[in-house]
N, C-alpha and C positions, 0 to 999 in steps of 0.2 A: 481499292475495294469497291468504291462507288462506280468506277469505270467498268469493272468486271461485272457488277450487278446490272448496270445499264446495258452492257453488251449481251448478257444472258437474256434479259427481258426483251431485247429487240432482235434476238436471233430468229431466223426463219422458223425453227422448230417451235419456239414458244409462241410466236405470233400466229402461226398456222394452227397450233393446238387451241389457242384462245378462239380463233375464228370458227373452228370446228365445234367447240363447246357452245359458242353463241348460236350457230346453226341448229345444233341439237336442242338447245333451250327454246329457241323460237319454234321449232317443230313441235316439241312436247307441249309447250304452252298453247300453241295454236290448236292442237288436237284436244287438249283439256277444255279449252274455251268452246270449241265446237261441240264436244261431248256434253258439256254442261248446259248449253242453250238449245241444242238440237238433238233430241233423243234419237231421232232416226239415224243421225250420223254415228252416234255411239253404237247403235244396233248394227249398222252396216260394218263398222270396224270390228265388232265382235264376231260377226258372221265371217268376215275376211280371215280373222285369226283362226276360227274353227275350220275353215276350208284349208288353210295352210297346215294346220295340225293333221288333218286327214291326208293332205298331200305328202307331208313328211313321213307319216307312218307307212304309207303305201309305196313310196318311191324306193328304189334300190339305193343303197348307200350305207355309210358307216353309222351304226346305231348310237355310238357315243356322241357323234356330231349332232344327230337328231335329238337326243335327250338334252344336250346342252342348249338347244333352241326351244324344245317343247316346254321346258320349265318356265322360262321368262314369258313365253307366249301365253301359257295357261294362267300364270300369276297376274299378268297385266294384259288381258285380252284386247283392251282398247288400243294399246300402242304396240303390242308384241308383234302382230302380223305385219304392220308397216315396217317395223325395225328389221324383221326378217327379209322383207323385200329389198330393203336398202343395203343390208350388210350380210345376210345369211345366204342369199342366193348366189351361187358361184358363177352364174352365167354372166358373160360380158357382152358389150354391145355388138350388134351384128356387124357394124363397120369394122371394129377392131378385129373381131374373129375372122371376118372375110379376108382382111388384109394379111393376117398372120397365116391363114391357111394357104394363101397364094404363095407366100415365100417358102413355107414348109413343103409344099408340093414341088416347087422348083428344086429344093434340096433333095427331096425324095427321088426325083428323076436322076439326079447326079449319082446318088447312092445305088440306085437299082442298076446302074450301068457298071457297077463294080464286078469283077470276076467272082464266080461262085466256088472256085476250087477249094479255097481255104475252109469254107463252111462244109463242103462235102468231106474233106479230110477229117474235120472235127467230128462229124457224124459217125465216121468209121471208128474213131478212137474212143469216144466216150459219150454214151447216150445222154447222161445227165448234163454234161457241159454243153452238148448240142441243144438240148431242150432250153437251157437258159439263153444260149446264144441266139437260137431261133426266135424266142420271145422278144429279145432286145431288137433284133433285126426287123421283126414285123411291126413292133409298136413304136420303137424310137427311130426307125429307118437308119440304123447304124450297123454296118457289117463288121464281121470279125476279121482280124488281120494277123498275119505273121510278119516276118522281116522287120521286126520292131524290137528295140532294146528298151528295157524298163529298169528304173531304179527308184526304190523307196527312199524318200528324203525326210528325216526326222531328227531333231525337232526343227522349228522354223528357221533357226540360224543356219542349218545345213542347206535348206531350200534356198535361202537368200544368197548363200555363197555360190551355189551352182547356177542360180538364175543370173546373177551378175556376170559370171564367167561366160554363159551362153549368149547373153545379150550383147556382150562386147564383140562377139563373132558375127553378128547379124550383117548380112550383105544386101538383102532386098526389102524385107518388111518385118515389123514387130507388131503383134496384136496383143493387147492387154484388156482383160475383162474381169473386174473385181467388185465385190460387194462393198468392201470398206477400203478406203484409202485415207491415210492421215500423214500429214507432213511430219517428218522426223528423220532419224538416222536411216531407216530402211528405205522409205520413199525418196528421200533426198539423194541417196547414193544411186538409186535406180534412175532417177530423173537426170542426173549428170551423165550417165551412160547413154540415155535416150537422146539427149542433146548432142552428144558427140557423134552418135550414129546418124542423126538427122543431117549433121554437117557433112557426113560422108555419102549422103544421098539415099539413106534408108527411109522407107515409108513407115511411119509410126501412127498407130491408131489406139486410142484409149477409150474404153467404155466402162462406166461405173454406175452403180445403183444410187439414185438420189437419196432415198430414205436411209439406206445403209451408211451413207457418208455425210448425212445432213449435219451431224454434230462434229464432224472431224475436218471438213473442208470449208474454205471461205466461199461466199456466194459467187464470187467471180473466178472460181477455179478453172472453169472451162475456158474463159477468156485468157487466163494466164497460160494455159497449155497451148491454145491456138497461137499465142504470141511467140512461143518458142518453136513452133512448127509441128506440134502434135495435133493430129486430127482427133478431136475429143467430142464424145457424145454422152448424154446423160439418159439412163434408162428410167422411164416412167417417173418423170419429174413430179415430186410431191406437191400437191396443191391442197388448200383448205376446202376440200370437196367431199361430200358424203357419197363417194363413188367406190363401188366394190373393186374396181380395177386398181385403186390405190393400194390395196392389200396384197397385190401380186408383185413380188420383188425378184430381182435378179441376184440370186445367192451364189452364182457360179464364181469360181476363181480360175481363170485360164490365162496362160501366157503362151504365145506361139511365136517361134522365130524361124522365118524363111520357110515355113511349112514342114520343116524337118525335125524340129525340136519343140516339144510341148510340155507344159506343166499344168497340173491341176491338183486339187486336194483342199484341205481346210484352211490354208494359210492365206490371210489377207495381207495387204501392204500397209502395215502399221506396226509400231515398235513393240507392242506387247506380244506380237506373234514371234518375235525373235528374242524375247526376254531382255530387250534393251532397257526396260524398266518393269518393275513388278506391279502388275495390276490386280491379279487374283492369285498370288503365289506364282510358282513356276508354271509357265504356259507350255503344255505338252500338245504338239500338233503333228500332223503328217501331210506329206505331199508326194506326188509321184511324177517322175520325169520320163517322158517318152521320146525316143528317137527312131524315126523311120516311118513306115507306111501308115501306122495307126494314128499319127498326128493329123491326118486328113480329116477324121471325124471331128476333132476339136476345132479345126479351122472352119468347118462347115457350121458348127454350133455358133462360133463367134460371128461369122458373116450373117447368119440368120438374125441374131440379136442386133447386130449393127444395122441391118436393113430395117428392122422394126423401129428403131429410133428415128430413122429418116423417112419413114413411110415410103421406102424404096424397095421394089422387088425385082429390079433389073440388075442382078448381081452376077458377075462373071466368076462363078465358083472355080472353074477350071484354071483360072489364072494363078491360083494360089495352091496348087497341088504340090505334094512332096516331090523332091527331086533326088532324094537319097534313100536307099534301103540299107538295113542293118541285118546282121546275122539273126536268124530266128531263135527266139528264146521263149517258146510257148506261144499261146494264143492270147491276143490282146484286143479288147473291144470297148473303146470309149463310147459313151452314150449320154444323151440328155433327157431331161424330164421337164414337162411343161404343165402348168396348172390350167391351161385353156382347153385341155381335152379331158376325157373321163378315165384315162389310163394312169394308174398309180405306178408308174414304171419304177421309181426309186424304191418304193415299199415292196413291190412284187419281186424285184430282183433279189432283195434281201430275203424275202420269204422263200423263194426258190432254193436258196442256199441252205436255209434253216431246215426246210422240209426234206431235203435230199441228203442231209448230213448222215454219215455212217459212224463216225467216231467223235468228232468235236465241232463246235462252233464258238469262235472267240470274237467278241464285238467290243469296239471302243466308240463311245458316243458322249457328247457333252450333255445331251438331254435324253431322257427316257420317258417320253410321253406317248404312251402306246394306245392304239385302238384295240378293239376286242380280237380282231383277227391276228394281229401280231402277238398279243399276249397269249392267245391260244397256241400259236405255232411254237413259241418259245417254251411254254409249259409242256406241251406234248412232246417236244424233242427231248427235254430233260427227263420226263417220265418214261420215255422210251429207251433210256440208257445212254443218250448222247451227252457228252460233256459240254454243257452250255455255260459260258462265262461272259460276263459283261463288266467293263470298267467305265465308271462315270466319275465326275469331279467330286472332290471333297470340299473344295472352296468354290462357291457358286459365283456366276456373273450376274444372275438375276435370282433373288431369294425365292420369289413365288414360283418360278419355273423349277428351281431345285426342289422346292417343296413337293411339286407334282412328281418329279423324278423319284423322290424318296417314297411317295405314296404308292408307287408301283412295286416297290421292293417286296413287300410281304407275300403277295400272291405268287410272285416268281420264285422267291426263296423257298416257300413251302412246296413248290413243285419240283425243287431240286436244281434250279438255276443258281449259279454262284455269282454273287454281285460283289464287286470291289469298288472302293472309292480311292481315287488317286490322291494320296495325302499331301504331297508337296504343293498342290495347287489346283489349277483348272486344266482339265483335259478337253481339247477341242477337236481331237482326231475323229474321223468318221471312217472306220474300217471294219470289215468283216472277213474272216478267213475260216476255211473248213477243210479238214482232212488232208492238210498239206497239198491240196490240189486246186482249190477254188478260192478266189478273194475278190473283193471290191474295195477300191480306194477312191474316195470322191468328196463331194461337198454335202451329201444328204445326211441330215441328222435323223435319229429315231424319234421324230415328233411330227405333230400335225402340220406345222407350217411347212416343213420340208416336203412332206408327202403330198400335201394338198394345195399349197399356196405359192410355193417358190419355183422359179426356174432353177434347176439343179443339173449336175453332171457327175459322172463317175467313170471308172475304168474297171471292167470285168476282166479278170486274169485267170487263165487255166494253164497249169503245168509250166508256169514261168518261174524263174528263180526268185522273183520278187514275192511270190506267194509265201515262200519260207521266210523271207525278210519280214513280211507282215506278221506272221506267226511269232517270230523271235522278238519283234518289237512289242507285241502284246505281252509275252511272257516276261520280258524285262520290265515293262511298265507295271505288271502285276506284282513284281517284287517290291515296288515302291507304293503299293496300295494296301488298304485294309479291307479284309473281307467283312461283309455285312451278314450276320447270322440271323437265324429265326428268333433267337433271344433278343437281339438288338431291335428287331421289329416289334416285339411284344413289349419292350420297355418304353416305347414312345408314350408320352403323357397324353391323357385324353383330350385336352384342348388342342394339342398339336395334331392329333389324329383327326379331330373334327375339321380343323382348318385344311388339312391336306385332302380330306374327303371332299370338301366343298370345292377346293381348287381343282381337284381331279375331274369333278363333274363338268366344270366349265373349261377344262383344258383345251378342247377343240377350238375354242374361241380366242385363245391367247395368241 
């Protein structure tokens, strides 16, 4: 017990948290001291806060995010403005931005050389699908493909089985990019396959998010991987620094094998995702497997992030192109989203599907933390006769986030949106499907972090057989879920309502 407590208290997460708290305390005390003894400093800080308030009100952007900052700034004008400059401003350093733009431009050049025939064919077939595809191509620099086989994999156990099978076939290279990795049944079995493939001469690269895995991996994990022959990199290493870039995380889950097979979706490499142990009840998740031309976009996304971690922009993208095509099964368009630009690609692709639905929209998401635009789109669709259904977890992984999710129910239910909670446990799937025709399977949650702060990815599908699989998976999951009625929302006790309302106000900052 004493050893476990010592290990916890000396872990990187705890030590860094203490150091950040110390920095904040020193900062606050310093400002209070200056304000107390030098009135002009206090006046200057209050003027700064006033200017930031004017800036926030006048700038374009999400109103809920603005309100979440305006309240603390107005309540504590001496410190509020400075806190916003440190944590609220989404701008990153010019150096980081310049480097990322260089590597993205290189990737864009590669993409722009792709043939345009598939896009032209889509334009003739369906204006709505073409509009969505055109937006993704222009903003995410990700073309639409045919000659690609897709398969929905759910739950996590199924993805694990297929992933192991495909990894064993690797002949040239394996790329892995994940938000969370944890030693256990799932990761250990994958690692054994990776070691075997390395011995056969296969190149293996592993990229993981430092904060996502900070509590699940030992500090020397990278060295352990390098020792067995895996090229390993850590994205945005977490440091005890009051730096806005620390808030940007790599939430993608990508596996690529020889450029011909790719996986993405909600499933990380940890045992709760395959229900090897019960963490929050039964873990319901989804992933998608691609085989063929469209894997190329996932490969480019990985190489971009790999280059970011090395400050390297001389990447030979062409060396990792797909070498196999598969029979066409609809149109497939993998894409990425990045917090360093002003384009909310993840949110906007969801909105396009919602706004253009003719019959139904079905959504699975672990978090329902919505901005004004998304709430309006969902309510308007339901009020226009569209069958809008959303499944969220019944058992939460974070109580305060789940409280905000439930705080959004009443407005949606009153507008006619049908909300269901997955009663066996926690649903981590991120899918949207509409009209048996359009779908997205990916890593993007319906929340502020995914829309604004995370590197994410997804796959837009049009007239692929997988679209119907996404629909059927939703309907099967709905059978295990309990509908939330308007009466349920009205029965919530007043103290709980007040707590949820407060949390909802500050949800953009969570």
